[in-house]
N, CA, C and O atoms as a printed pandas DataFrame, in Angstrom:
     atom_number atom_name residue_name chain_id  residue_number  x_coord  y_coord  z_coord
0              1         N          MET        A               1  -62.423   61.944   28.541
1              2        CA          MET        A               1  -61.399   61.816   29.623
2              3         C          MET        A               1  -62.019   60.859   30.651
3              4         O          MET        A               1  -63.204   60.975   30.965
4              5         N          ASP        A               2  -61.234   59.927   31.169
5              6        CA          ASP        A               2  -61.787   59.048   32.139
6              7         C          ASP        A               2  -61.909   59.589   33.509
7              8         O          ASP        A               2  -61.253   60.587   33.807
8              9         N          ARG        A               3  -62.681   59.027   34.361
9             10        CA          ARG        A               3  -63.023   59.548   35.669
10            11         C          ARG        A               3  -61.761   59.664   36.560
11            12         O          ARG        A               3  -61.605   60.650   37.279
12            13         N          TYR        A               4  -60.868   58.660   36.511
13            14        CA          TYR        A               4  -59.636   58.718   37.281
14            15         C          TYR        A               4  -58.831   59.935   36.970
15            16         O          TYR        A               4  -58.411   60.669   37.865
16            17         N          LYS        A               5  -58.607   60.159   35.641
17            18        CA          LYS        A               5  -57.797   61.237   35.182
18            19         C          LYS        A               5  -58.464   62.596   35.677
19            20         O          LYS        A               5  -57.782   63.500   36.160
20            21         N          THR        A               6  -59.778   62.671   35.530
21            22        CA          THR        A               6  -60.466   63.946   35.974
22            23         C          THR        A               6  -60.338   64.168   37.482
23            24         O          THR        A               6  -60.112   65.279   37.960
24            25         N          ASP        A               7  -60.496   63.036   38.221
25            26        CA          ASP        A               7  -60.380   63.187   39.714
26            27         C          ASP        A               7  -58.983   63.509   40.096
27            28         O          ASP        A               7  -58.767   64.294   41.019
28            29         N          ASN        A               8  -57.984   62.918   39.402
29            30        CA          ASN        A               8  -56.586   63.232   39.718
30            31         C          ASN        A               8  -56.247   64.700   39.376
31            32         O          ASN        A               8  -55.563   65.377   40.144
32            33         N          ASN        A               9  -56.729   65.177   38.226
33            34        CA          ASN        A               9  -56.456   66.549   37.851
34            35         C          ASN        A               9  -57.087   67.499   38.896
35            36         O          ASN        A               9  -56.455   68.485   39.276
36            37         N          LEU        A              10  -58.272   67.231   39.349
37            38        CA          LEU        A              10  -58.888   68.020   40.346
38            39         C          LEU        A              10  -58.097   68.038   41.616
39            40         O          LEU        A              10  -57.921   69.086   42.238
40            41         N          ARG        A              11  -57.609   66.860   42.011
41            42        CA          ARG        A              11  -56.794   66.768   43.282
42            43         C          ARG        A              11  -55.539   67.657   43.094
43            44         O          ARG        A              11  -55.183   68.403   44.006
44            45         N          ILE        A              12  -54.874   67.587   41.937
45            46        CA          ILE        A              12  -53.666   68.323   41.699
46            47         C          ILE        A              12  -53.925   69.829   41.710
47            48         O          ILE        A              12  -53.112   70.589   42.237
48            49         N          ILE        A              13  -55.022   70.261   41.147
49            50        CA          ILE        A              13  -55.500   71.649   41.101
50            51         C          ILE        A              13  -55.683   72.188   42.515
51            52         O          ILE        A              13  -55.125   73.208   42.919
52            53         N          LEU        A              14  -56.558   71.381   43.284
53            54        CA          LEU        A              14  -56.822   71.822   44.657
54            55         C          LEU        A              14  -55.628   71.847   45.507
55            56         O          LEU        A              14  -55.463   72.790   46.280
56            57         N          GLN        A              15  -54.773   70.879   45.429
57            58        CA          GLN        A              15  -53.518   70.817   46.226
58            59         C          GLN        A              15  -52.580   71.930   45.876
59            60         O          GLN        A              15  -51.953   72.507   46.765
60            61         N          THR        A              16  -52.459   72.254   44.612
61            62        CA          THR        A              16  -51.626   73.365   44.124
62            63         C          THR        A              16  -52.160   74.655   44.699
63            64         O          THR        A              16  -51.402   75.460   45.239
64            65         N          ALA        A              17  -53.484   74.863   44.586
65            66        CA          ALA        A              17  -54.122   76.115   45.035
66            67         C          ALA        A              17  -53.990   76.256   46.544
67            68         O          ALA        A              17  -53.756   77.356   47.045
68            69         N          GLN        A              18  -54.133   75.189   47.250
69            70        CA          GLN        A              18  -53.879   75.256   48.751
70            71         C          GLN        A              18  -52.471   75.630   49.095
71            72         O          GLN        A              18  -52.236   76.417   50.012
72            73         N          GLU        A              19  -51.488   75.051   48.339
73            74        CA          GLU        A              19  -50.151   75.395   48.613
74            75         C          GLU        A              19  -49.837   76.811   48.364
75            76         O          GLU        A              19  -49.145   77.449   49.158
76            77         N          LEU        A              20  -50.374   77.378   47.175
77            78        CA          LEU        A              20  -50.196   78.768   46.846
78            79         C          LEU        A              20  -50.814   79.726   47.872
79            80         O          LEU        A              20  -50.220   80.727   48.272
80            81         N          ALA        A              21  -52.100   79.347   48.296
81            82        CA          ALA        A              21  -52.774   80.170   49.198
82            83         C          ALA        A              21  -52.004   80.209   50.585
83            84         O          ALA        A              21  -51.918   81.240   51.253
84            85         N          GLU        A              22  -51.498   79.095   50.926
85            86        CA          GLU        A              22  -50.641   79.024   52.222
86            87         C          GLU        A              22  -49.368   79.777   52.043
87            88         O          GLU        A              22  -48.954   80.469   52.973
88            89         N          GLU        A              23  -48.732   79.697   50.950
89            90        CA          GLU        A              23  -47.486   80.410   50.767
90            91         C          GLU        A              23  -47.664   81.894   50.725
91            92         O          GLU        A              23  -46.834   82.627   51.262
92            93         N          TYR        A              24  -48.746   82.377   50.090
93            94        CA          TYR        A              24  -48.936   83.830   49.979
94            95         C          TYR        A              24  -49.745   84.415   51.077
95            96         O          TYR        A              24  -49.917   85.632   51.132
96            97         N          GLY        A              25  -50.285   83.544   52.017
97            98        CA          GLY        A              25  -50.988   84.035   53.218
98            99         C          GLY        A              25  -52.045   84.987   52.907
99           100         O          GLY        A              25  -52.923   84.718   52.088
100          101         N          LYS        A              26  -51.984   86.136   53.564
101          102        CA          LYS        A              26  -53.078   87.161   53.439
102          103         C          LYS        A              26  -53.082   87.843   52.053
103          104         O          LYS        A              26  -54.039   88.537   51.712
104          105         N          HIS        A              27  -52.035   87.651   51.270
105          106        CA          HIS        A              27  -51.905   88.166   49.911
106          107         C          HIS        A              27  -52.535   87.122   48.993
107          108         O          HIS        A              27  -52.809   85.996   49.408
108          109         N          SER        A              28  -52.762   87.516   47.729
109          110        CA          SER        A              28  -53.189   86.508   46.819
110          111         C          SER        A              28  -52.201   86.214   45.771
111          112         O          SER        A              28  -51.369   87.066   45.458
112          113         N          TRP        A              29  -52.244   85.039   45.199
113          114        CA          TRP        A              29  -51.386   84.656   44.054
114          115         C          TRP        A              29  -52.149   85.003   42.847
115          116         O          TRP        A              29  -53.365   84.817   42.816
116          117         N          ASP        A              30  -51.495   85.502   41.838
117          118        CA          ASP        A              30  -52.206   85.837   40.574
118          119         C          ASP        A              30  -51.305   85.444   39.423
119          120         O          ASP        A              30  -50.162   85.897   39.368
120          121         N          GLY        A              31  -51.764   84.638   38.524
121          122        CA          GLY        A              31  -50.939   84.168   37.412
122          123         C          GLY        A              31  -51.790   83.704   36.309
123          124         O          GLY        A              31  -52.995   83.560   36.513
124          125         N          ASP        A              32  -51.264   83.450   35.135
125          126        CA          ASP        A              32  -51.988   82.889   34.046
126          127         C          ASP        A              32  -52.064   81.403   34.090
127          128         O          ASP        A              32  -51.469   80.810   34.990
128          129         N          CYS        A              33  -52.711   80.785   33.241
129          130        CA          CYS        A              33  -52.873   79.330   33.268
130          131         C          CYS        A              33  -51.593   78.589   33.230
131          132         O          CYS        A              33  -51.413   77.589   33.925
132          133         N          ASN        A              34  -50.644   79.102   32.372
133          134        CA          ASN        A              34  -49.336   78.523   32.329
134          135         C          ASN        A              34  -48.544   78.631   33.596
135          136         O          ASN        A              34  -47.830   77.702   33.975
136          137         N          ASP        A              35  -48.665   79.760   34.255
137          138        CA          ASP        A              35  -48.018   79.934   35.614
138          139         C          ASP        A              35  -48.563   78.892   36.639
139          140         O          ASP        A              35  -47.823   78.299   37.423
140          141         N          PHE        A              36  -49.969   78.704   36.572
141          142        CA          PHE        A              36  -50.501   77.753   37.467
142          143         C          PHE        A              36  -50.037   76.327   37.165
143          144         O          PHE        A              36  -49.715   75.542   38.057
144          145         N          THR        A              37  -50.019   76.038   35.881
145          146        CA          THR        A              37  -49.500   74.637   35.475
146          147         C          THR        A              37  -48.085   74.445   35.967
147          148         O          THR        A              37  -47.778   73.355   36.451
148          149         N          GLN        A              38  -47.195   75.429   35.880
149          150        CA          GLN        A              38  -45.860   75.336   36.301
150          151         C          GLN        A              38  -45.819   75.175   37.863
151          152         O          GLN        A              38  -45.041   74.391   38.406
152          153         N          ALA        A              39  -46.713   75.972   38.554
153          154        CA          ALA        A              39  -46.689   75.848   40.053
154          155         C          ALA        A              39  -47.202   74.485   40.435
155          156         O          ALA        A              39  -46.847   74.029   41.522
156          157         N          SER        A              40  -48.003   73.784   39.652
157          158        CA          SER        A              40  -48.471   72.450   39.976
158          159         C          SER        A              40  -47.424   71.391   39.923
159          160         O          SER        A              40  -47.625   70.278   40.411
160          161         N          SER        A              41  -46.348   71.711   39.356
161          162        CA          SER        A              41  -45.280   70.685   39.189
162          163         C          SER        A              41  -44.718   70.235   40.548
163          164         O          SER        A              41  -44.147   69.151   40.659
164          165         N          SER        A              42  -44.889   71.086   41.590
165          166        CA          SER        A              42  -44.425   70.649   42.938
166          167         C          SER        A              42  -45.347   69.593   43.490
167          168         O          SER        A              42  -44.983   68.889   44.431
168          169         N          VAL        A              43  -46.560   69.460   42.915
169          170        CA          VAL        A              43  -47.484   68.459   43.392
170          171         C          VAL        A              43  -47.418   67.226   42.405
171          172         O          VAL        A              43  -47.335   66.080   42.845
172          173         N          SER        A              44  -47.456   67.494   41.107
173          174        CA          SER        A              44  -47.429   66.402   40.132
174          175         C          SER        A              44  -46.987   66.929   38.774
175          176         O          SER        A              44  -47.152   68.112   38.475
176          177         N          GLN        A              45  -46.444   66.076   37.984
177          178        CA          GLN        A              45  -46.025   66.495   36.651
178          179         C          GLN        A              45  -47.105   66.229   35.640
179          180         O          GLN        A              45  -46.914   66.520   34.459
180          181         N          GLU        A              46  -48.264   65.674   36.063
181          182        CA          GLU        A              46  -49.281   65.170   35.129
182          183         C          GLU        A              46  -50.285   66.277   34.591
183          184         O          GLU        A              46  -50.918   66.091   33.552
184          185         N          LEU        A              47  -50.394   67.332   35.274
185          186        CA          LEU        A              47  -51.331   68.373   34.868
186          187         C          LEU        A              47  -50.778   69.209   33.660
187          188         O          LEU        A              47  -49.632   69.659   33.643
188          189         N          THR        A              48  -51.672   69.375   32.673
189          190        CA          THR        A              48  -51.222   70.099   31.477
190          191         C          THR        A              48  -51.912   71.464   31.450
191          192         O          THR        A              48  -52.944   71.668   32.089
192          193         N          ASN        A              49  -51.304   72.414   30.678
193          194        CA          ASN        A              49  -51.870   73.662   30.491
194          195         C          ASN        A              49  -53.259   73.611   29.921
195          196         O          ASN        A              49  -54.137   74.378   30.317
196          197         N          LEU        A              50  -53.456   72.710   28.994
197          198        CA          LEU        A              50  -54.838   72.519   28.339
198          199         C          LEU        A              50  -55.841   72.245   29.350
199          200         O          LEU        A              50  -56.947   72.779   29.262
200          201         N          GLU        A              51  -55.516   71.357   30.429
201          202        CA          GLU        A              51  -56.464   71.058   31.449
202          203         C          GLU        A              51  -56.826   72.238   32.341
203          204         O          GLU        A              51  -57.983   72.447   32.705
204          205         N          VAL        A              52  -55.803   72.989   32.674
205          206        CA          VAL        A              52  -56.053   74.254   33.416
206          207         C          VAL        A              52  -56.853   75.243   32.608
207          208         O          VAL        A              52  -57.709   75.918   33.180
208          209         N          GLU        A              53  -56.637   75.371   31.347
209          210        CA          GLU        A              53  -57.419   76.256   30.480
210          211         C          GLU        A              53  -58.887   75.763   30.376
211          212         O          GLU        A              53  -59.799   76.579   30.240
212          213         N          ARG        A              54  -59.111   74.446   30.440
213          214        CA          ARG        A              54  -60.497   73.989   30.379
214          215         C          ARG        A              54  -61.256   74.399   31.651
215          216         O          ARG        A              54  -62.440   74.735   31.618
216          217         N          LEU        A              55  -60.503   74.356   32.800
217          218        CA          LEU        A              55  -61.176   74.742   34.058
218          219         C          LEU        A              55  -61.399   76.244   33.963
219          220         O          LEU        A              55  -62.478   76.701   34.340
220          221         N          TRP        A              56  -60.462   77.032   33.489
221          222        CA          TRP        A              56  -60.702   78.435   33.279
222          223         C          TRP        A              56  -61.920   78.770   32.422
223          224         O          TRP        A              56  -62.747   79.631   32.720
224          225         N          ASP        A              57  -61.951   77.984   31.297
225          226        CA          ASP        A              57  -63.124   78.255   30.409
226          227         C          ASP        A              57  -64.426   77.999   31.067
227          228         O          ASP        A              57  -65.414   78.699   30.844
228          229         N          GLU        A              58  -64.421   76.956   31.909
229          230        CA          GLU        A              58  -65.714   76.673   32.649
230          231         C          GLU        A              58  -66.088   77.689   33.627
231          232         O          GLU        A              58  -67.286   77.884   33.838
232          233         N          TYR        A              59  -65.157   78.389   34.275
233          234        CA          TYR        A              59  -65.424   79.390   35.276
234          235         C          TYR        A              59  -65.094   80.853   34.971
235          236         O          TYR        A              59  -64.967   81.711   35.844
236          237         N          GLU        A              60  -64.967   81.063   33.654
237          238        CA          GLU        A              60  -64.595   82.458   33.190
238          239         C          GLU        A              60  -65.333   83.553   33.826
239          240         O          GLU        A              60  -66.564   83.545   33.798
240          241         N          GLU        A              61  -64.678   84.497   34.397
241          242        CA          GLU        A              61  -65.241   85.723   35.059
242          243         C          GLU        A              61  -66.165   85.267   36.253
243          244         O          GLU        A              61  -67.195   85.884   36.524
244          245         N          GLN        A              62  -65.772   84.221   36.911
245          246        CA          GLN        A              62  -66.488   83.717   38.112
246          247         C          GLN        A              62  -65.507   83.394   39.224
247          248         O          GLN        A              62  -64.294   83.384   39.017
248          249         N          GLU        A              63  -66.050   83.129   40.413
249          250        CA          GLU        A              63  -65.311   82.619   41.507
250          251         C          GLU        A              63  -65.714   81.196   41.873
251          252         O          GLU        A              63  -66.866   80.779   41.747
252          253         N          LEU        A              64  -64.727   80.503   42.318
253          254        CA          LEU        A              64  -64.997   79.082   42.816
254          255         C          LEU        A              64  -64.368   78.911   44.153
255          256         O          LEU        A              64  -63.176   79.159   44.331
256          257         N          LEU        A              65  -65.169   78.484   45.105
257          258        CA          LEU        A              65  -64.701   78.242   46.460
258          259         C          LEU        A              65  -64.522   76.752   46.623
259          260         O          LEU        A              65  -65.500   76.020   46.475
260          261         N          ALA        A              66  -63.375   76.273   46.910
261          262        CA          ALA        A              66  -63.139   74.819   47.035
262          263         C          ALA        A              66  -61.900   74.582   47.944
263          264         O          ALA        A              66  -60.874   75.246   47.790
264          265         N          GLY        A              67  -62.014   73.675   48.841
265          266        CA          GLY        A              67  -60.955   73.283   49.673
266          267         C          GLY        A              67  -60.323   74.438   50.468
267          268         O          GLY        A              67  -59.109   74.473   50.670
268          269         N          GLY        A              68  -61.180   75.396   50.920
269          270        CA          GLY        A              68  -60.713   76.494   51.715
270          271         C          GLY        A              68  -59.963   77.547   50.888
271          272         O          GLY        A              68  -59.320   78.422   51.468
272          273         N          VAL        A              69  -60.026   77.489   49.597
273          274        CA          VAL        A              69  -59.443   78.378   48.722
274          275         C          VAL        A              69  -60.438   79.050   47.749
275          276         O          VAL        A              69  -61.343   78.384   47.247
276          277         N          THR        A              70  -60.281   80.343   47.483
277          278        CA          THR        A              70  -61.106   81.003   46.464
278          279         C          THR        A              70  -60.280   81.157   45.204
279          280         O          THR        A              70  -59.189   81.727   45.230
280          281         N          PHE        A              71  -60.812   80.637   44.083
281          282        CA          PHE        A              71  -60.308   80.806   42.785
282          283         C          PHE        A              71  -61.068   81.975   42.121
283          284         O          PHE        A              71  -62.299   81.965   42.152
284          285         N          THR        A              72  -60.416   82.953   41.540
285          286        CA          THR        A              72  -61.118   83.961   40.716
286          287         C          THR        A              72  -60.498   83.892   39.333
287          288         O          THR        A              72  -59.302   84.089   39.117
288          289         N          PHE        A              73  -61.434   83.587   38.388
289          290        CA          PHE        A              73  -60.940   83.434   36.972
290          291         C          PHE        A              73  -61.344   84.718   36.214
291          292         O          PHE        A              73  -62.522   85.052   36.084
292          293         N          HIS        A              74  -60.276   85.437   35.709
293          294        CA          HIS        A              74  -60.515   86.692   35.104
294          295         C          HIS        A              74  -59.493   86.860   33.970
295          296         O          HIS        A              74  -58.571   86.061   33.804
296          297         N          ARG        A              75  -59.698   87.927   33.207
297          298        CA          ARG        A              75  -58.763   88.243   32.130
298          299         C          ARG        A              75  -57.971   89.468   32.443
299          300         O          ARG        A              75  -58.409   90.404   33.111
300          301         N          LYS        A              76  -56.727   89.403   31.897
301          302        CA          LYS        A              76  -55.816   90.607   32.029
302          303         C          LYS        A              76  -55.378   90.776   30.599
303          304         O          LYS        A              76  -54.470   90.073   30.155
304          305         N          GLY        A              77  -56.024   91.738   29.812
305          306        CA          GLY        A              77  -55.770   91.781   28.380
306          307         C          GLY        A              77  -56.325   90.537   27.769
307          308         O          GLY        A              77  -57.504   90.218   27.925
308          309         N          ARG        A              78  -55.473   89.835   27.071
309          310        CA          ARG        A              78  -55.877   88.602   26.353
310          311         C          ARG        A              78  -55.570   87.374   27.240
311          312         O          ARG        A              78  -56.000   86.260   26.940
312          313         N          ASP        A              79  -54.813   87.603   28.343
313          314        CA          ASP        A              79  -54.414   86.415   29.183
314          315         C          ASP        A              79  -55.546   85.949   30.056
315          316         O          ASP        A              79  -56.339   86.721   30.594
316          317         N          LYS        A              80  -55.573   84.668   30.160
317          318        CA          LYS        A              80  -56.583   83.946   31.095
318          319         C          LYS        A              80  -55.831   83.841   32.425
319          320         O          LYS        A              80  -54.870   83.080   32.540
320          321         N          MET        A              81  -56.271   84.609   33.430
321          322        CA          MET        A              81  -55.682   84.703   34.759
322          323         C          MET        A              81  -56.446   83.936   35.776
323          324         O          MET        A              81  -57.648   83.718   35.628
324          325         N          ILE        A              82  -55.778   83.526   36.799
325          326        CA          ILE        A              82  -56.358   82.830   37.945
326          327         C          ILE        A              82  -55.757   83.493   39.195
327          328         O          ILE        A              82  -54.538   83.527   39.362
328          329         N          LYS        A              83  -56.612   84.009   40.054
329          330        CA          LYS        A              83  -56.238   84.541   41.381
330          331         C          LYS        A              83  -56.592   83.544   42.431
331          332         O          LYS        A              83  -57.712   83.035   42.452
332          333         N          ILE        A              84  -55.650   83.245   43.321
333          334        CA          ILE        A              84  -55.901   82.190   44.327
334          335         C          ILE        A              84  -55.633   82.935   45.691
335          336         O          ILE        A              84  -54.634   83.627   45.887
336          337         N          GLN        A              85  -56.601   82.725   46.582
337          338        CA          GLN        A              85  -56.383   83.296   47.984
338          339         C          GLN        A              85  -57.134   82.364   48.948
339          340         O          GLN        A              85  -58.029   81.603   48.581
340          341         N          GLN        A              86  -56.706   82.482   50.176
341          342        CA          GLN        A              86  -57.341   81.678   51.221
342          343         C          GLN        A              86  -58.762   82.263   51.463
343          344         O          GLN        A              86  -58.968   83.476   51.498
344          345         N          ALA        A              87  -59.702   81.347   51.623
345          346        CA          ALA        A              87  -61.090   81.809   51.854
346          347         C          ALA        A              87  -61.168   82.435   53.203
347          348         O          ALA        A              87  -60.472   82.012   54.126
348          349         N          ASP        A              88  -62.003   83.441   53.348
349          350        CA          ASP        A              88  -62.276   84.111   54.627
350          351         C          ASP        A              88  -62.766   83.104   55.594
351          352         O          ASP        A              88  -63.585   82.260   55.230
352          353         N          ASN        A              89  -62.311   83.143   56.815
353          354        CA          ASN        A              89  -62.819   82.253   57.880
354          355         C          ASN        A              89  -63.735   83.005   58.801
355          356         O          ASN        A              89  -64.089   82.490   59.861
356          357         N          ASN        A              90  -64.141   84.220   58.434
357          358        CA          ASN        A              90  -65.032   85.003   59.276
358          359         C          ASN        A              90  -66.459   84.579   59.056
359          360         O          ASN        A              90  -67.369   85.125   59.680
C-alpha cells in the first residue's frame, strides 16, 4: 500500500472517530468494523472494511489514544468491535 493511501486512511479513521466521539459526548460509541466503515462514509467513501479490520488486527485487545479519542479494540463473541470515546481531559 502506498504512503498516500495509508496516510489518507489514517486521516479518515481519525476524523470519523473524532466525529463519533463528539456526537456521543460522555457516552461511547461501540460498533463492529463494518459499522465503523459505514460511519466513515460521512468523511469519505474511500475507506474499506478490510482496512478497518487491518487496524483492528494490529491493536486487538488494546487501546489506542489518537487525536483526543480513545479507541478500544475488543471482541464481542466472534465480532471485531471498536469502542470510541473522547479522551479524558483530566
